[in-house]
C-alpha positions in Angstrom: 196.4 -38.3 -126.7 193.4 -36.8 -124.6 190.2 -38.1 -126.1 187.8 -35.0 -127.0 184.2 -34.8 -126.2 181.7 -32.4 -127.4 178.7 -33.4 -125.3 175.0 -31.7 -126.0 173.0 -31.0 -122.6 169.6 -30.7 -123.8 168.6 -29.5 -120.2 164.8 -29.8 -119.9 164.3 -29.3 -123.1 162.8 -31.1 -126.6 159.7 -33.5 -126.4 159.4 -36.6 -128.3 159.3 -35.4 -131.7 161.7 -32.8 -131.3 164.1 -35.6 -130.0 163.4 -38.3 -132.8 163.7 -35.3 -135.4 167.1 -34.4 -134.0 168.4 -37.8 -134.0 167.2 -38.5 -137.8 169.5 -35.9 -138.5 172.2 -36.8 -136.4 172.3 -40.6 -137.5 172.3 -39.0 -141.4 174.8 -36.7 -141.3 177.3 -37.9 -138.2 180.3 -39.5 -139.3 182.7 -40.3 -136.2 186.2 -40.3 -136.1 189.0 -41.8 -133.9 189.7 -39.5 -130.8 186.5 -37.3 -130.8 183.3 -38.6 -128.7 179.9 -37.4 -129.3 177.2 -37.5 -126.1 173.9 -36.7 -125.9 172.4 -35.8 -122.2 168.4 -35.6 -123.0 166.0 -35.3 -120.1 164.8 -38.8 -118.5 161.5 -39.5 -120.7 163.5 -39.6 -123.6 166.5 -41.4 -123.0 164.8 -44.8 -124.5 164.2 -43.3 -128.0 167.3 -41.3 -128.2 169.6 -44.1 -127.1 167.7 -46.2 -129.4 167.8 -43.9 -132.4 171.7 -43.4 -132.2 172.8 -46.5 -130.8 174.3 -47.2 -134.5 176.0 -44.0 -134.5 178.6 -44.7 -132.1 177.4 -41.6 -130.1 176.9 -42.2 -126.2 174.1 -41.3 -124.1 174.0 -39.7 -120.8 171.9 -38.9 -117.9 172.0 -35.3 -116.9 171.9 -36.4 -113.1 171.1 -39.7 -110.5 171.2 -40.3 -107.1 173.6 -42.5 -105.6 171.8 -45.5 -103.9 170.9 -48.5 -106.2 167.3 -48.2 -105.3 164.8 -47.6 -102.8 162.0 -44.7 -101.9 163.3 -41.6 -103.4 160.4 -40.5 -105.3 161.1 -38.8 -108.1 164.8 -40.0 -108.3 166.5 -41.8 -110.8 169.3 -44.2 -110.0 172.6 -45.1 -111.6 171.6 -48.4 -111.8 168.4 -47.5 -114.0 170.6 -45.3 -116.1 173.2 -48.1 -116.9 169.8 -50.3 -117.5 168.5 -47.7 -120.1 171.5 -47.5 -121.9 173.8 -44.5 -120.6 177.0 -44.6 -121.0 177.7 -41.7 -118.4 176.2 -38.8 -116.3 176.6 -35.1 -115.7 177.1 -34.7 -112.1 177.5 -31.3 -110.2 175.7 -28.9 -112.8 175.5 -25.1 -111.6 171.8 -25.7 -112.4 171.8 -28.4 -109.9 173.9 -26.8 -107.5 171.4 -23.5 -107.9 168.2 -25.0 -107.8 168.5 -28.5 -106.1 170.9 -27.9 -103.3 173.7 -30.0 -104.8 176.6 -30.3 -102.2 180.2 -31.9 -102.2 179.0 -34.5 -99.7 176.0 -35.8 -102.2 178.7 -35.7 -105.1 181.2 -38.2 -103.4 178.4 -40.3 -103.1 177.2 -39.8 -106.6 180.8 -40.0 -108.4 181.6 -43.6 -105.9 177.6 -44.6 -107.2 178.2 -44.1 -111.2 181.9 -45.8 -110.8 180.0 -48.6 -109.3 177.7 -49.2 -112.0 180.3 -48.1 -114.8 179.5 -44.9 -116.0 181.4 -42.4 -117.0 180.8 -39.0 -114.6 180.9 -35.7 -116.1 181.9 -33.2 -113.1 180.9 -30.0 -113.6 182.8 -27.2 -111.7 182.4 -23.5 -112.2 182.2 -19.8 -110.3 179.8 -17.2 -110.2 180.1 -14.1 -111.4 180.5 -12.6 -107.9 183.2 -15.0 -106.8 185.5 -14.1 -110.3 185.2 -10.4 -109.6 185.9 -11.0 -106.0 189.1 -13.0 -107.0 188.1 -16.0 -105.7 187.9 -18.1 -109.0 190.9 -21.0 -108.3 189.6 -21.0 -104.8 186.1 -22.0 -105.9 187.5 -24.0 -107.8 190.0 -26.3 -105.8 187.0 -27.0 -103.0 184.6 -28.0 -106.2 187.4 -30.0 -107.1 188.4 -31.9 -103.5 185.8 -34.1 -103.7 187.8 -36.5 -106.1 190.3 -36.8 -102.9 187.5 -38.2 -101.2 186.0 -40.9 -104.0 189.2 -43.1 -105.2 190.1 -43.4 -108.8 187.3 -43.8 -111.8 187.4 -42.5 -115.8 186.1 -39.1 -115.8 185.5 -36.0 -117.6 185.6 -32.5 -115.9 183.5 -29.7 -117.6 184.6 -26.3 -116.5 181.4 -24.1 -117.1 181.7 -20.5 -115.7 178.1 -20.0 -114.0 178.1 -16.5 -115.5 178.2 -17.5 -118.6 175.8 -20.3 -118.7 172.8 -19.3 -121.2 174.2 -15.9 -120.9 175.6 -14.9 -124.6 178.9 -14.0 -122.2 181.4 -16.7 -122.1 185.0 -16.9 -120.9 187.9 -14.9 -123.0 190.9 -17.1 -124.0 193.1 -15.8 -121.3 190.5 -17.1 -118.7 190.0 -20.0 -120.4 193.9 -20.9 -120.4 194.2 -19.7 -116.7 191.1 -22.0 -115.6 192.1 -25.0 -117.5 195.6 -25.0 -116.7 195.1 -25.0 -113.1 192.4 -28.0 -113.6 194.9 -29.8 -115.0 197.6 -29.1 -112.5 195.2 -30.3 -109.6 194.2 -33.5 -111.5 198.0 -34.5 -111.9 198.0 -33.7 -107.9 195.4 -35.7 -107.3 195.5 -38.8 -109.6 199.2 -38.4 -110.7 200.0 -39.5 -114.4 196.6 -40.5 -114.8 195.2 -37.2 -114.1 197.4 -35.9 -117.5 194.8 -37.9 -119.8 191.2 -36.8 -118.1 189.3 -34.5 -120.7 188.9 -31.0 -119.6 185.8 -29.4 -121.0 184.8 -26.2 -121.4 181.2 -25.3 -121.3 179.2 -21.5 -121.4 177.6 -20.2 -124.5 179.8 -22.7 -126.6 178.6 -22.0 -130.3 179.8 -22.4 -134.1 181.0 -19.3 -134.3 183.5 -19.8 -131.1 184.0 -23.6 -130.9 187.1 -23.6 -133.4 188.9 -20.4 -131.1 188.2 -22.2 -127.9 189.6 -25.5 -128.8 192.6 -24.0 -129.9 193.2 -23.3 -126.4 195.6 -25.8 -124.2 194.0 -28.3 -121.9 190.5 -28.1 -123.6 189.7 -31.2 -125.0 186.2 -30.2 -126.4 182.4 -28.9 -125.1 179.6 -29.4 -122.7 176.8 -27.5 -124.9 174.0 -26.3 -124.1 171.4 -23.9 -125.9 173.7 -24.7 -129.0 173.0 -28.3 -129.0 169.6 -28.8 -129.4 169.5 -28.3 -132.9 171.2 -31.1 -135.0 172.7 -28.7 -137.4 174.8 -26.9 -134.9 175.5 -30.1 -132.8 177.1 -31.4 -135.8 179.1 -28.2 -136.6 180.4 -28.5 -133.1 181.5 -32.1 -134.0 183.3 -31.3 -137.0 185.1 -28.8 -135.5 186.2 -30.7 -132.4 187.5 -33.6 -135.2 189.3 -31.0 -137.9 190.9 -29.8 -134.4 192.9 -33.2 -134.0 
């Protein structure tokens, strides 16, 4: 059975006191269960505190991005080596906000994926189409191009997160039919690239995921959890999402 993940992407949110309060509430109420993994991706300054406060819970901490070089003159960047040294389990790569605002490219993602594997980090590769691309009928073409980076990287542990750009933080989300079509396409593409190993790669859905819609999303074939933004900023909501994932097994 494919492992499910519920990963909190805090983006550029929370100060230390807020992060600490979240972790205290999470540590008090979270009960890990086999088959479902909890992930938290705070901004870089919060990593040490979150790692320290959650280390006994079984939750895995992720970086939100990293450079492919292990060190060097790259002002403002953080390396995979530094994430691993800090205690991170994985790293989010290719998020639409990185592509849109920071000029993330396929070439850079190839190098980042390879660097993540080199330093034993689990990459979460984000893919997704804009509303213009969907309305023009180009969704699967866009996703095929984004997934093609995996044909250039070699093989390693991987999570894929489908996040339609038009649903991120908007309150809108893809409907069940759209999600099922896309996740089935991603599964087939992963199988063509990785063979049987591609059948076990978790495919998450992201884009305005909340406790009110997550149970329905989890029932869709090939959905193995969620990459969650706004709803993950409150410990109570994040815990509800995790419980829903656990109960769906």
